[in-house]
C-alpha positions as CSV (number, residue, x, y, z in Angstrom):
1,X,-31.6,-26.4,77.0
2,X,-29.4,-23.4,77.8
3,X,-26.9,-22.2,75.9
4,X,-22.7,-22.1,76.9
5,X,-22.1,-18.4,76.8
6,X,-22.5,-15.8,80.0
7,X,-25.6,-14.3,80.5
8,X,-24.2,-11.0,80.1
9,X,-22.8,-11.5,76.7
10,X,-26.5,-13.5,75.2
11,X,-28.2,-10.4,76.7
12,X,-25.3,-7.8,74.9
13,X,-26.0,-10.2,71.3
14,X,-30.1,-9.9,71.4
15,X,-29.7,-6.5,72.2
16,X,-27.5,-6.2,68.9
17,X,-30.1,-8.5,66.7
18,X,-33.4,-8.0,65.3
19,X,-36.3,-8.1,67.6
20,X,-39.1,-11.0,67.3
21,X,-42.4,-9.4,66.4
22,X,-45.7,-9.5,68.5
23,X,-46.9,-12.7,68.0
24,X,-43.3,-14.6,68.5
25,X,-43.1,-12.6,71.7
26,X,-46.4,-13.7,73.1
27,X,-45.1,-17.5,72.3
28,X,-42.2,-17.1,73.9
29,X,-43.9,-15.7,77.0
30,X,-46.2,-18.2,77.0
31,X,-43.5,-20.9,76.9
32,X,-41.7,-19.6,79.6
33,X,-44.5,-19.0,82.1
34,X,-46.5,-22.1,81.3
35,X,-44.8,-24.9,79.9
36,X,-43.1,-27.6,81.2
37,X,-39.5,-27.6,79.4
38,X,-39.6,-24.1,78.4
39,X,-35.9,-24.2,77.6
40,X,-36.9,-26.2,74.9
41,X,-38.0,-22.9,72.7
42,X,-35.9,-22.2,70.0
43,X,-36.0,-18.3,71.2
44,X,-35.2,-15.0,68.9
45,X,-31.2,-16.2,68.3
46,X,-32.2,-19.3,66.7
47,X,-35.3,-17.9,65.2
48,X,-33.1,-14.9,63.6
49,X,-30.7,-17.7,62.4
50,X,-33.6,-19.7,60.6
51,X,-35.2,-16.7,59.4
52,X,-31.6,-15.6,57.9
53,X,-31.1,-18.6,55.8
54,X,-34.1,-18.6,54.7
55,X,-34.1,-16.0,53.3
56,X,-30.3,-16.5,51.6
57,X,-32.2,-19.8,50.0
58,X,-34.8,-18.2,49.0
59,X,-36.7,-20.7,50.8
60,X,-40.3,-22.1,49.6
61,X,-40.7,-25.5,51.4
62,X,-39.7,-26.3,54.7
63,X,-39.4,-28.7,57.2
64,X,-39.4,-28.2,60.8
65,X,-38.7,-31.7,63.1
66,X,-40.2,-30.9,66.8
67,X,-43.1,-28.1,67.2
68,X,-43.3,-27.7,70.5
69,X,-45.0,-24.3,70.9
70,X,-44.7,-23.4,67.4
71,X,-41.8,-20.9,67.6
72,X,-39.2,-21.9,65.1
73,X,-42.4,-22.7,62.7
74,X,-43.9,-19.5,62.9
75,X,-40.5,-18.0,62.7
76,X,-39.6,-19.8,58.9
77,X,-43.5,-18.8,57.6
78,X,-42.8,-15.0,58.2
79,X,-40.5,-15.1,55.6
80,X,-40.2,-18.2,53.6
81,X,-42.0,-17.0,49.7
82,X,-45.9,-15.8,49.8
83,X,-46.5,-19.6,48.3
84,X,-44.3,-21.5,50.6
85,X,-44.8,-24.5,52.9
86,X,-43.6,-24.9,56.4
87,X,-44.8,-28.5,57.5
88,X,-43.6,-28.9,61.2
89,X,-44.3,-32.3,62.9
90,X,-45.2,-33.3,66.9
91,X,-45.9,-36.3,68.2
92,X,-46.9,-34.5,71.9
93,X,-50.6,-33.8,71.7
94,X,-50.0,-30.8,74.4
95,X,-47.5,-29.2,72.2
96,X,-49.6,-30.1,69.3
97,X,-52.5,-28.2,70.7
98,X,-50.7,-25.1,72.0
99,X,-49.0,-24.6,68.5
100,X,-52.1,-24.8,66.6
101,X,-53.8,-22.3,69.0
102,X,-50.6,-19.8,68.3
103,X,-50.7,-20.5,64.3
104,X,-54.6,-19.8,64.4
105,X,-53.1,-16.5,65.1
106,X,-50.7,-15.6,62.8
107,X,-51.3,-13.8,58.9
108,X,-48.9,-16.7,57.9
109,X,-51.0,-19.4,59.0
110,X,-52.1,-20.6,55.4
111,X,-48.7,-21.8,55.3
112,X,-48.3,-23.9,57.7
113,X,-49.4,-27.5,58.1
114,X,-49.3,-28.9,61.1
115,X,-48.7,-32.9,61.4
116,X,-49.5,-34.8,64.5
117,X,-47.6,-38.0,64.8
118,X,-44.1,-39.8,65.2
119,X,-42.1,-37.8,63.1
120,X,-40.6,-40.9,61.2
121,X,-43.9,-41.7,59.9
122,X,-44.4,-38.1,58.3
123,X,-41.4,-37.6,57.2
124,X,-41.8,-41.1,54.9
125,X,-44.8,-39.3,53.2
126,X,-43.0,-36.7,51.7
127,X,-41.4,-36.8,48.3
128,X,-37.5,-36.9,47.9
129,X,-35.6,-33.8,47.1
130,X,-38.5,-31.5,47.8
131,X,-37.6,-29.0,50.8
132,X,-35.1,-26.4,50.6
133,X,-34.2,-26.6,54.2
134,X,-34.7,-28.8,57.3
135,X,-34.8,-28.0,60.9
136,X,-34.2,-30.5,63.3
137,X,-35.1,-30.2,67.1
138,X,-36.9,-33.2,68.5
139,X,-35.9,-35.9,70.8
140,X,-31.9,-36.0,70.5
141,X,-31.8,-39.6,70.3
142,X,-34.0,-39.8,67.0
143,X,-31.5,-37.3,65.6
144,X,-29.6,-39.7,63.7
145,X,-32.3,-41.2,61.9
146,X,-34.0,-37.7,61.4
147,X,-30.4,-36.3,59.6
148,X,-30.5,-39.4,57.3
149,X,-34.4,-39.2,56.1
150,X,-33.9,-35.0,56.0
151,X,-30.6,-35.8,53.4
152,X,-33.3,-37.5,51.5
153,X,-35.5,-34.7,51.4
154,X,-33.5,-31.9,51.0
155,X,-32.9,-30.7,47.8
156,X,-29.2,-31.3,46.6
157,X,-27.9,-27.6,48.1
158,X,-30.4,-27.1,50.7
159,X,-29.5,-27.1,54.1
160,X,-30.4,-29.1,57.3
161,X,-29.7,-27.4,60.7
162,X,-29.3,-29.4,63.6
163,X,-30.0,-27.8,67.2
164,X,-28.7,-28.6,70.9
165,X,-25.5,-30.4,69.1
166,X,-23.6,-29.3,72.4
167,X,-26.1,-30.4,74.7
168,X,-24.7,-28.4,77.0
169,X,-21.2,-28.9,76.6
170,X,-21.8,-32.5,77.6
171,X,-20.7,-33.9,74.1
172,X,-17.0,-33.4,75.0
173,X,-17.6,-36.0,77.9
174,X,-20.8,-37.9,76.9
175,X,-22.2,-39.4,80.1
176,X,-25.9,-39.7,78.8
177,X,-27.8,-41.2,75.8
178,X,-29.0,-37.6,74.4
179,X,-24.9,-36.8,74.4
180,X,-23.4,-40.1,73.5
181,X,-25.7,-39.8,70.2
182,X,-25.4,-36.3,69.6
183,X,-21.3,-36.8,69.4
184,X,-21.3,-39.8,67.4
185,X,-23.5,-38.2,65.4
186,X,-21.5,-34.9,64.8
187,X,-18.5,-36.6,64.3
188,X,-20.5,-38.6,61.3
189,X,-21.2,-35.5,59.7
190,X,-17.9,-34.0,59.7
191,X,-16.6,-36.8,57.9
192,X,-20.1,-36.9,55.6
193,X,-19.4,-36.5,51.8
194,X,-22.5,-35.6,51.2
195,X,-22.8,-32.9,53.2
196,X,-20.5,-29.6,54.4
197,X,-21.1,-28.7,57.2
198,X,-19.9,-26.4,60.4
199,X,-20.7,-26.1,64.3
200,X,-22.1,-23.1,65.0
201,X,-22.2,-22.2,69.3
202,X,-25.0,-20.3,69.2
203,X,-27.2,-21.1,71.9
204,X,-27.0,-24.7,72.7
205,X,-25.1,-25.4,69.5
206,X,-26.1,-25.7,65.8
207,X,-24.7,-27.9,63.1
208,X,-25.0,-26.6,59.9
209,X,-25.1,-28.8,57.0
210,X,-25.6,-28.3,53.0
211,X,-26.2,-31.3,51.0
212,X,-23.6,-31.4,47.9
213,X,-25.5,-34.9,46.7
């Protein structure tokens, strides 16, 4: 899914931001050239935000729902604590195999655990209040379920980030199941007393929530 700002502004923002390292660039190029639905990759802009958030939280344990080619998991593994853990969930075998190859190349590979299978089943295996950060970037219709599960798994004071919450702007007038679900979830989060949130128009929209209770 592409962003909603102009390509020129996007390029300027990228040029004014930290560049990803060689392995992340390799993942990005491979995804763009070799994988279907390549626009699903989180990319440098979202990656920088994830790294910034991990550093602010001094994150030790993070959750990544929707591995795809492994970009977001690798991004967070770079900056979390030396004894930290990235648990990433993927149910597509091709995506899982691609990500595993890139994880094997990373010097941070021991931090990453790749869980294959339905994310809802995987998440139920984790202890409550055990994660500092959760990043949700998977099938959009399941976002409400992922959000509720993450509210149980993320510690009070921890952060949940949901990608694609603008869905190319179609949440303004939902006409597909995905845009309808995302709009309804956005409305729910805004009124949810368990979190404080803001919707950031970065790329395709990042909903950022901090758990309060």
